[in-house]
C-alpha positions in Angstrom: -8.1 12.9 -9.6 -7.4 13.6 -5.7 -5.2 10.8 -4.6 -4.7 10.7 -0.4 -1.9 8.1 0.6 -3.1 6.4 3.9 -0.2 7.0 6.4 -0.2 4.7 9.9 2.6 4.1 12.4 5.0 1.5 11.0 4.7 2.1 7.3 7.1 1.6 5.2 8.4 5.0 3.1 9.2 3.2 -0.4 5.9 2.3 -0.7 4.8 6.1 0.1 7.2 7.9 -1.6 7.5 5.8 -4.7 3.5 6.6 -5.7 3.5 10.0 -4.2 6.4 11.2 -6.6 4.7 9.4 -10.0 1.5 10.9 -8.7 3.1 14.5 -8.2 4.7 14.2 -11.4 1.7 13.7 -12.8 -0.1 16.3 -11.6 2.3 18.5 -13.2 2.1 17.0 -16.2 -1.5 17.1 -16.3 -1.4 21.1 -15.7 -3.3 20.2 -12.2 -5.5 17.6 -13.2 -4.1 15.0 -10.9 -3.2 16.1 -7.3 -2.1 14.4 -4.1 -1.6 14.4 -0.2 -0.3 12.5 2.6 -3.6 11.5 5.2 -4.0 10.0 8.4 -6.8 8.5 10.1 -6.1 10.9 13.0 -6.0 13.8 11.0 -2.2 15.8 10.4 0.1 14.7 12.4 3.6 13.4 12.4 3.6 9.3 11.3 6.8 7.4 12.5 7.5 4.7 9.3 9.0 1.1 10.6 12.5 2.1 9.1 15.1 3.4 11.3 12.4 6.1 13.0 12.4 7.9 9.8 8.9 10.4 9.6 6.5 11.8 7.3 3.7 14.5 7.9 0.5 13.4 6.8 -1.5 17.4 6.1 -4.6 16.1 6.1 -7.4 13.9 7.7 -7.8 11.0 5.4 -11.3 11.4 4.0 -13.1 9.1 1.3 -15.1 12.1 0.6 -12.8 14.3 -0.7 -10.4 11.4 -2.6 -10.9 9.9 -5.8 -8.0 7.5 -5.0 -6.5 6.4 -1.8 -3.6 4.8 -1.5 -2.4 2.1 1.5 1.2 1.2 1.6 2.4 -1.7 3.4 4.9 -1.9 6.9 8.9 -2.1 7.1 10.2 -3.9 10.0 11.0 -7.2 10.6 10.0 -10.3 8.5 8.1 -12.4 11.0 8.8 -15.9 11.4 6.3 -18.5 8.9 2.7 -18.1 10.7 3.9 -15.1 13.1 1.4 -12.9 13.8 -0.4 -10.4 16.2 -3.9 -11.4 17.9 -5.1 -10.6 14.3 -4.6 -12.6 11.7 -1.7 -10.3 9.8 0.4 -10.9 6.9 3.7 -9.8 5.2 5.9 -7.2 3.5 9.0 -6.5 2.4 12.4 -7.2 4.1 14.2 -4.5 5.0 17.6 -4.2 5.0 18.0 -2.7 8.5 15.4 -5.7 9.8 18.4 -7.0 12.1 19.7 -4.1 13.5 19.5 -4.1 17.4 21.5 -1.3 18.6 19.7 2.0 17.6 16.3 3.2 19.4 13.0 3.1 18.1 10.4 4.6 17.9 6.9 3.8 19.2 6.0 2.4 15.3 8.6 -0.2 15.5 9.0 -1.3 18.8 7.8 -3.5 21.2 8.2 -2.9 25.3 12.0 -3.5 24.2 13.3 -0.1 22.0 16.0 -2.1 20.7 13.9 -5.0 19.6 12.1 -3.6 15.7 8.3 -5.0 15.9 7.2 -7.6 12.6 5.7 -6.9 10.1 2.6 -8.7 11.3 2.5 -6.9 14.1 2.7 -3.6 12.2 0.3 -4.6 10.2 -2.1 -5.7 12.7 -1.8 -2.4 14.8 -4.1 -1.0 12.1 -6.6 -2.5 13.1 -7.1 -0.8 16.3 -6.9 2.5 15.1 -10.1 4.3 13.1 -8.2 3.5 9.4 -10.4 -0.1 8.6 -14.0 2.1 9.2 -12.4 4.9 6.5 -11.4 2.3 4.3 -14.6 0.4 4.3 -16.3 3.6 3.6 -14.3 3.9 0.8 -14.7 0.4 -0.2 -18.4 1.0 -0.2 -18.1 3.7 -2.7 -17.8 3.1 -6.1 -16.9 6.6 -7.2 -13.9 5.9 -4.8 -10.6 3.5 -6.0 -8.4 2.2 -3.3 -5.1 0.5 -4.6 -2.5 -0.8 -2.1 1.3 -1.7 -2.4 3.1 -4.4 -0.4 1.4 -5.5 2.5 -1.1 -2.7 2.0 -3.9 -5.7 1.1 -3.2 -7.3 3.8 -4.4 -4.6 5.8 -7.9 -4.9 3.9 -8.0 -7.9 3.7 -7.6 -8.4 8.3 -10.3 -5.3 8.2 -12.7 -8.3 6.4 -12.5 -6.1 3.0 -11.1 -8.2 0.1 -13.8 -11.0 0.5 -14.0 -12.4 -3.5 -11.3 -9.3 -4.5 -8.6 -10.1 -7.0 -5.3 -8.6 -5.2 -1.6 -9.3 -4.7 0.5 -8.7 -2.3 4.5 -9.4 -1.7 5.0 -12.9 -2.3 6.0 -13.8 1.6 2.0 -13.1 2.5 0.1 -14.4 -0.8 -1.2 -17.3 0.9 -2.5 -14.9 3.8 -4.3 -12.9 1.3 -5.9 -16.1 0.1 -6.6 -17.1 3.1 -8.5 -13.7 4.2 -11.1 -14.2 2.0 -9.4 -12.3 -1.6 -8.6 -14.4 -4.9 -4.6 -13.8 -4.2 -3.1 -13.2 -7.8 0.7 -13.8 -8.5 1.2 -10.2 -10.7 3.1 -7.2 -9.9 -0.1 -5.1 -10.6 -3.9 -6.2 -10.2 -6.8 -4.3 -11.7 -10.0 -5.1 -10.1 -12.4 -1.8 -11.0 -12.3 0.1 -7.7 -9.2 -1.9 -6.5 -6.4 -1.6 -7.4 -3.1 -3.7 -5.9 0.3 -3.5 -6.5 3.2 -6.4 -5.5 6.6 -6.0 -3.7 7.7 -2.9 -2.9 8.9 -1.5 -5.5 5.7 -2.1 -7.6 4.5 0.7 -5.9 5.7 3.1 -8.7 4.2 0.8 -11.1 1.1 0.8 -9.4 1.1 4.4 -9.5 2.1 4.7 -13.4 -0.5 2.2 -13.9 -3.2 4.5 -12.2 -1.9 7.5 -14.2 -2.3 5.6 -17.7 -5.6 4.5 -16.5 -6.9 7.8 -15.1 -5.5 10.7 -17.5 -4.6 8.5 -20.4 -1.0 6.4 -21.8 0.7 9.9 -23.0 0.8 11.3 -19.6 2.2 7.6 -18.0 4.3 7.4 -21.0 6.1 11.7 -19.7 6.8 10.4 -16.2 7.8 6.9 -16.9 10.8 8.9 -18.7 10.8 11.6 -16.3 11.9 8.7 -13.4 13.9 6.2 -16.1 11.9 3.6 -15.2 10.2 1.0 -17.2 7.2 -1.1 -15.4 7.3 -4.7 -15.1 5.1 -7.6 -16.8 1.2 -7.5 -17.2 -1.5 -5.8 -15.2 -3.9 -8.9 -15.0 -7.3 -8.3 -15.0 -10.2 -10.8 -14.7 -10.9 -10.9 -18.2 -10.8 -13.1 -21.2 -10.7 -16.9 -21.3 -8.8 -19.0 -18.6 -5.6 -20.2 -19.4 -5.4 -24.1 -20.1 -2.4 -25.8 -18.0 1.1 -24.6 -19.4 
């Protein structure tokens, strides 16, 4: 199983690093049956996150023909005011502890015209629509052999690109209404499995999502060994559209 994690300007580092470490450990536990790399729509490059100018290097071009799984993170920045969006419909991600900082310079990924002004998460997510990322994600979604997984606001990137209509998905709790408005069936759950689409809620759910990917694709013993390595207990039930619809409680 080869996994590519898609980086874009303003991404949330925790959405990326958590799944990367889990999947990398899964590669060790499976003796190389799982591999993971950081990629971007533009190819190999330094990609600046939305957190304090922290950058990670994409070592490959995002390529749905090479990847079995593509993981899409959310963005990190100032939490927008209710209803705030860029020119396109946008969503929200996890509030960051440094979101109110005004006296440290930001890279282009995290700023507007004023270098001291941090961009909002809706702005950062909306900017992805002007890149090559949506077309590559559409190619991946159209291929039944590729699984697309999202963490936090990553599902809103797909939704804004018109790729989640009538699909079950989750996102950060502040973005659930926007996900629903974009045509998806928003589910208030930590991890949602909709076949070739798997989504996680807030940023720390990236650990749970990656562990679930390992369990689904390589088996529970591999997932359990990695879970023990990171001393992390997954939370909640993975939601699937199966079984009877529950009555009101």
